[in-house]
N, C-alpha and C positions, 0 to 999 in steps of 0.2 A: 504493500500500500504506500503511495507517495506521502511524503511528509505533509504536504498541504492537506491531504485527506485526513491524516491523523490530527492535524490542528482543528479541522472542522468537527471531527468527532469529539474532541476535547471541549470545543466551544459549545456544542450541543449538550454535552454532559453537564457543563457548568450552568448553562441557562436553564435547562429542564430541572436540574436539581434545585437551583435557587427558587424557581417558580413554585415547585411542589413541596418545599420545606417550610411553608408559611406557618403551619401549626407548631413545628419545632422551634422556629424563631419566636413565636408568641410565647411558648412555654418558657423559653430562655429568658424572655423579658419579664414574664410574671414572677420568675424566681430570682429577679434582680441580678441576673447573669452569674448566679452561683451554680457551680457544676453539680454539687451534691443534690441540691434542690431540683435541678434540671433533670437529672437521671431518675429521681423519685417521681417527678411529674410525668416523665416520658413513660415510665413503667405503667402508670395509671392510664395513660392516653396513647399507648403504643399503636393501636389500630388507626386512630385518627392521624397520628404522625407519620406512619409508614405507608398507608394505603394509597394516597395520592402519588407518592414517588414510585410505588410498585406499578401503578397503572401507566405512568409516564415511561418507566423502564420497559414495560411490555411493548408500548407503542414504538419507542426508539428501536428496540430489537427487531420487531416485526417489519417496520418500514425501512430503516436504514440497513439492517442486517439482510433483509430480503433483497433490497436494491443492489447491495454489493454482490450477493450471490448471483443475482440475475445477470449483472454486467459481466462477471467472471465466466458464467456459463455460456453466455452469448459469444464472448471472445474466444473461448476454447472451441466452440462448435464451428465458428466461422473461420477459425484459423488465422484471424487477423486481429491486431490490437485495435481496440476502440479508442478513438482520439481522446487525449487527456481532457480537452475542454468539454467534450460531451459527457464524459464521466463526472467531471466536477460540476457541470451544470445540473445534471440529475441529482447529484449528491447535495448541492446547495438547496435545490427545490424541496427535496424530501426533508432536509434539515429544518427548513423554515416551517414545514408542516408539523414536524415533531415539536418545535418550540411553540408553535401556535396552539397545539393541543395542550401542552404543559401550561401555557398561559391561560387557556380556557379553564383548566383545572384550578388554577390560582383564583380565578374569578368566582368559582363555585365555593372554594374554601372561604373567601372573603365574605360571602353572603350568609354563611352559617351564623346563627345567633351566638353572641359571645357575652359572657357575664362581665368580663372586664376587657374593654376594647384594646386591640393591638394598635399601638401608636408608633408611627414611623418617625422616630426622633433622629437627631444627628448621630447618636450612638448606634442606633439600629442601622442607619445607612452605612456607617463604617463597618459594622458587623457583616452586612450583606456584601459589601465590596470584598472584604477579606474572605468571606465564605465562597464567593464566586471564583476569586483568584486561586484559593487553595484547591477547590474542586478541579479547576482547569489544569493546574500544574500536576495534580495527582493523576488525572485522566491521561494527560499527555505522556507522563512517565510510564504509566501502565501500558499504554498502546505500543510502546517500543519493545516490550517484553515479548519474545516469540510465543505465539499461540494465544496471546491475551489481547490482540488488537481490538476486539469488539467489546471487551469488558467495560470500558467507559460508558457504554450505552445503558448499563444497568446501575450506574452510579446514583440515580435519584432514589433508589431503594435505601441507600446508606447515607442520605443527607443528614439524618438525625445524628450520626456519628461524626460526620465531617464538620458539622457546625461547632461543637466544642473544641475540636482541633484548631479550626480557624480562629476561634475566640482566644485560645491559648497563645497563638502566634502574635496577636495584636494586644494582648493583655498589658504588657509594659507601656505601650502607647496610651491605652485607655486609662491606666492608672495615673499616668502623668497628666493627662487632660483633666481627669476628675479631680485630682489633687489641686490642680490650678484653680478650678472652680471653688472647691472647698476653702482653699486659702484666701481667695477673694472674699468669700462670705464671712470668714473669720475676721478679716481686716475691717469689713463694713461694720460688723457687730462690735468690734473692739473700739472703733472710733466713736460709736454712739454711747458715750458714757452716761448720757441722760436717759437712755432707754431702759425701761423696766423689763427684764427678761425672765420669762417663766417657763419651766419645763414640766410636762405632765406625762407620767407613765403609769403602767399597770397592766395586768393580764387582760383586763376588760374594763370598760367604762371610761377609758381615757379620751376617746373621740367625743362622746357626749359631754363629759366634764369640760373639755376644751371649749366647745361651743357654748355651753352654759356660762362658763367663766367670761368668755368674750362678750356675751350679751350683757351680763351684769356689770362688768368693768366699763362698758360703753356708756353707762350712766355718768361717768366722770372723765374717762380717758378716750383718746383716739387709739383704737386697738387694731393690731394686725395679728391674726392667728393663721397658722398653717392650715390650708384647706384640705378637705377630703382625707386621703390616706397618705399625705406627704409627711411621713414620720420616720424616714431614714435619712442619712447624711445628704445624699444628692437631692432628695426631695426638699428638705429644709433649705439646702443651699440655693436651690432654684427660687424658692419663695423669697429668701433674703435678697438675692441679686436682682430679682425682677419686680418685687412688690413693696419692699420696705422703703418708705418715704420719710423725709425729714419731719413731717407733721405727726408721724406715729409716735405715741408715747409708751405703748406697751407692745411687746412681742411675745406671743404664746406659741410655744413649740410642742406639738405632740411628739412623743419619743417611743418608737416601737422597736422591738428586738425579737430575734429568733435564736440568737447565740449569745453566749457570755461575752461581756466586754462592749457590747454594742450601745448600751445606754451611756457608758463612760465616754465612748467616742462622740456621741451626740452632745454630751455636756461639754466636751472640749471644744466643740464647734460653737455652741450657743452661749456658753458661760452663764447659765441662769443664776439669778440670786434667790429666786423663789421656786418652789416645786410642790407638786401634788402627786402622791402615790395613791392611786385609786383602788388597787386590789392586787393580790398575788394568788394565782391559781395554777391549774395545770394546762393552760392554753399553750400550744406549741411544745408540748412535752416531747413530741417526736424529734424535734431538733435540739431542745435543751438537754434531753436525756434524763434529767432528774429535777425534782421539785426544789432541791437545794440550789441548783444552778439558776433556776428561775428566780428564786428569792434573792440570791446574791446579785443577780443582774438588775433587778428592779431597784434594789437598795443602792445601786451605784449613783442614782440621782441624789439621794440624801448625802452620800459621801462626797459628792462633787460640789455641793453648795458651799459658798464662802461662810466664814464664821459669823458674819452679820446678816446672813440670809435667814429664810424661814421655810419650813417644810410642813405640809399638811398631810396627815395620814388619814385615809377614810376608814373608819373603824369597821372591823369584820367580827365584832362581838367575841373578842378573846382569841381570835385566830392569828394567822401569820402577821398581818399588818399591825395589829395591836402589839404584837411582840416586837416588831421593828420600831414602833413608836417608843416603847420602853427602852429599847437598845440604844437609840440615837442620843447623842450628847449635844446636839445643836442647842444653842441658847434659846432660840425661838422655834418651838415645835407645837403642833396642834394635832388633836385627834378628833376629827369631825364625826358627828353621829353617835358619839359615846354617851353613856348615861352619867359618866363622871362630870362634875360641874366645872365650868369655866376653862375647859381645855379645847373647845371647838364648838362650832355651831351645831345645834340639834333641833329636831322637829318634835314639838309637843302636840298632843291631840291630833295625830295624823288621821285624816279621812281620805280615802281614795275610792274611785269607782269608774264607771264608764265615761264620766264627764271630766275626769282629771283628778287633781289632788288639792287638799286644803290642809294647812297646818299652821301652828304657831312657831315662827322662827325665833330661836333664842341664841343670841350671839355670845361669845366668850366673856363680854363685859356685863352680861345679865340682861341687856335690853331685849325686849320682845315685841313681835309684831305679827299679826295674822297675814299669811300669804296664800295666794291661790295661783294654780298653774294648770295648763292643759295637759301636762305630762302624765302619762299612765305609769303605774307601777311604783312600788316602794323603793326599788333599787335606783330609780331615777331621782327620787328625793335624796337618797344618799349621795348621788353625784352633785346635786344642787347644794347640799350642805358643805361638801368639800370646796366647791367654788365660792360659796358664801363666806366660808372661813378665811380664804385667802383674800377675798374682797375686803373683809374686815381688817385684815393685816395691812392692806394697802390704803386704808383710810376712808373707805366708803361708809356712809351712814346707814343705819338700818332702813331708813326710808328709801335710799338709793338702791340698796340691795333688794328690797321687796319690790320696787318698781321694775328692776331688771328681771326678777323671777317671774313677774306677771307677763313679761314679753317673750319669755323663752318658748321656743317651738320644738316639737319633736324633731330629732335628727333623722334625715332620710334613711329609710330601711331599718329604723330602730324603734319598734313599737309605734309606728306611724299609722294613723288612721287614714285610709284611702277613701276618697269620695267615689262611690259607685253609682251615683245618680239614682237613688231610690232602691237600689238592690241591697244585697246582704252587706253587713259591716265587714270590711276587710282590714285586718291588722297586719301591717308589713313589718316583720322583724327578721327580714331575710339576710341582713348584712353578714352576720356571723352568729356563732352559737358557742356557748361554753356552759359547763354544768350549773353555774350560778344563774346565768342569763336565761337558760331555757326554763328553769323553775320559776323565775320571776315572770317570764312571759306567760306561762301556764297559770300562774296566780292571777294575772291580769285577765286572761281568758275566762277564768272561773267566775269573774264578776259580771260577765255578760249573760243575758238570758239564753236559754237553750233554743235551737240546737247550736252547738259549738263544734266547729270542725278545725282540726289542726293538720296542716300539710307540711311534712318535714322529711329531710333525708338524714336527720340525725347530726351528730357532731364528729368532726375529724381532727387530725393532728393532735391526738391525745396519747399517742404512743401505746404502751401496754394497757393504759387505763381506758382505752376507747370502747372496748366491748362492755366493760363493767359500767361505765358512765352512761352508755346508750341504753343498757338494760334498765338502769335506775331511772332514766328519762322516761322509758315506757311505763314503768311502775307509777311514776308521778302523774301520768296523764289520767289515771283513774279519778273519777268524780270532778275532773277539770275540763274534760273534753268528751263529746258524745260520739264523734266520728273521727277516726284517725286514718290519714292517707300517708303511707310511707313511700317516699320517692327513691327509686334506685335500689341497688343491692348491697351497697357498702355497709350499711348498718341495719339492714332489714331484719336479719335474724335476731340481733341483740334487742332491738326495740320490740319485736314481736314477742320475744321471751319475757320481757318485762311486763308487757300488757297482759300476757297469759297468766303470769304469776300473780298479778294484781287482781285478776278476775274480770278483766275488761271483756265486754261482750264480743265474741269472735266475729259475728256478722258485721260489726261496725268497724272492723279493721280492713283496710283496703291497700293493695300494693300497686304502685304505678312505676313503669320503667323510666319515665321522665316527667317533666313538669307539664308537657302537653297532655300526656295521658292522665295526669292528676286533674287537670282542668276538665277533661271529659267525665271523670268520676264525679266531680263536683256537680256537673250538669245533671248526671243521672240521679244524684242524691236530691236534686231539686231544692238546693239552698236558696232561700229567698229573704225578703225584707224582714228584719227582726231577728235574723240569725247571723252568726258570726263565723268568719274564716280567719284563722291565724296561719300565716306563712312564716314558719320558724326555721331559719337558716337556709342558705343557698350554697351548696358546696362550691368551693373555689373552682376556677377554670380547669385546673389539673385533675379534678375529681369528677368532671362532668360525665354523666351516664346517659 
């Protein structure tokens, strides 16, 4: 085969592999370009990641392989060489067809529903270029090995493996670029000596607490909070570089982690003077490996605060967080939601129902005021108390805090009431799920009139505790839900076992392969006005079933 034909084969291999590796690229992005997370996600989504490439490889082999065989056969039968230009013309034409089919597959992949959108950032563009170049070079090298000249045609099957290889080759460049962005954000924050910097972390509740705190502090200050899930160094860096303005007086940074040391890294970036620790649980136990690692990582926030700073711990009634409060030696520390007097905000005479919540707010200085909010669930009141405690520390009056509380709205996908225009009441708690959160959501559901339907795939990323916690989740549904729709197979057996052990009526337990099928079951159940549907958790993209 002429060298020019080998080059064309390699080019086709590179383009078709790139076009059909969209799912692999998406998984890599979802896992923040971490190899361990990528391979875990790939294992859960192997069919989605490999099938498009397998189809493209089959097309490449059938069309290009058949064309090459046909040309060679005709040449041998005629006894004369086919002109090179004719050979290449046919080869180019069929190559274009192969790439067009692969591109068509890419368009199909793009149109598939995605829980978290694939975003073509500058980093993704660099990854794609490196991916294509790596695939091209590998295909070209292989094509020169005797007997393997056609192997590059099946490269799209192995796009999932070539992607991390390409990423490893450009990792030093990526690290240098990212560090430059982080250093610039550090500089910006260090120069803002007037800026009140706050860090919020916890196994759960940190996003809600962040938004609640921002709303309350806005009664007195001009506040910027990291939006959405921008809770890792590059996400926080982006907010600082693109959104922080001279007029901002307060910067609130949510701080997320899946591995030890990651909260400390965020604190080195933000340099917060104030902090809130919302909770410590077994969320992300799969990556942390132990409860001790989770606890130590969350406590990195308290350890990073300066001596003149202040830390708020959200009481967990004698649990791990209360223990960390007792452990810390910061001069200014608070324990919100505790029965102990004068160490944090607390809620007296709490009333909650389908309409929201009402309580008497008591601040650490003993001042009290009745507050009302649209928020559902006692756990949200706990988040409000943590935010109120820090607002008190920052000098807001009880009237300002109460005013802020009255304006707080439900955070999207976190016990959010969805308007269905006269239909059933829908409670969207689909963002995430943890053992404490799912119980709180079921407690909220129990306050609504019957019939009450829960749609859930259960909880993930709990490591060895996942089966146990999902079984307990099923048991807790008893007397709090009337119909249960279990989505997917990941936790179906565990939830079903819990329901059965609790004595839940078997005809009221339904299994759906996906959310679309769950919607069909809801239609068959005839859920209507006056009845309630709770969507509890939505498995992350890498767990889609």
